[in-house]
Phi, psi and omega in degrees: 000135181288158177300325180296319182292333181281344181286137176271120183290143176296148181246166177299324179297318178293322178295316179299323182291350181276003178306124179073005181254217179301139182298141178274131179256119185227141175219160173277154174211137181235341185228156181298314183299315180291317179302318180299322183288327187255353186306311187296336183270352190247150170270324179228132168250120180260119171275088189274154175288359170298349174301341176305313180275317187290316185263318190255352175078018176285167180271346180209178179277352190296328182285353185295140179252164177298320179298322178296315180297321180293317181299314181287323178298317180296321179297317180293318179297316181299330186270355189231167179209004184243301187288152169291122178267122179242135185244131176294139166275126185284163180306132177089355183263354185214347187286337186294316183193160175301325181293318176298318180298319180296317179299316180294313182295321179297320176298314182300312184291319181291322187269346178251330187082012181292167182260353183192164173238161176236140175222155182262153174125164184247237184306324183293342181255002183299317179300319179293317178301315179295318180300314180292315183299320180292342182253021171085017179248109177294134184238129169262130179271176182203115181231174183093234173283112181249105188302330180292341179256022186302327183288331178269338179278345179086027176112181183269075179244153177292151188235168176087021179270335177261150186301316183293318179293320179299313180299321180296319181293322176297314179300319179298313182298314181296319181297316182291319178295315180294334180284347176123004177299142181272346178198167187219117171283131178242111188245136167057051179237165175304141185303319180295328177289321175302319178294317181297316180297321180297324178284330187277325186262151184268010178239160181299138171262138180242109188273145167216102189070040181237270183206148174291348177282348178300158182288346177197177180224151174223143172227157169288122186304319182295328174292314182298330181270358179075029179275344175255100183276338188289322186210133177235115177301154182303325186278359182269133168252127178273116180270343173213164176241066184288337177300314179295322179295319180294317178298319179295319179297317179296322179295316179296318179298314181299318180297318182290323178295314182294330180272356181077015180273345176231132003280143174276170181308324182289352179256007180241169183256102180289152178200168180293146176295139178293147177293144176251000000 
């Protein structure tokens, strides 16, 4: 049995119990190789619908399908054995009704083996969160800047700077937590609001562009590794510049191929000359 197979994977119940305790370390993962590399350092691996931009080159998360999420979720689960794998429910797969959400979430969990699903929204999704939770599906909530609602929010701007908007986000967070979510992603809000939400809700808050006071943090792995050179959100810290390394490696490879230096003898399979 492999060491990975012997590891007991973290559960949604264990993540919820970390409220006010050790900080939760969370990253996105979309593919088996990357998930395998970062699994041991993470408490939660989120198979986010941000794969729309990161993997497929779309301009928003809206084109993602349930089948796409399932394919990537299953790959991440197969490659890991420690972190709780949570899979986003894509736009249009859960907003219609709690029953639609259950069908989508049940498919995701059955076909990927993940431990939880994530959905966006506040008070309007509380009934759905409760419906899923009562039926054995752990739900991670997501409030603040919710990318699936980008068209109604007026773009990717930070939120919670005005009193009315701030109050609405607090109400959303409390409603989703009270409905049974085991954790709450808080994205793109005023720092003071991130702190307030962490104090107000009884489940862990996971910040992304929120506050260091949150119970945990999450970043898009490709942002953190410097694989997106074109644009870096303010809340991202680049821990490596792998984009530059990849470009340099490709340039060196191209030069050696064009000069005939690759493959060298040590990269080929020698054998006896065929008889003539």
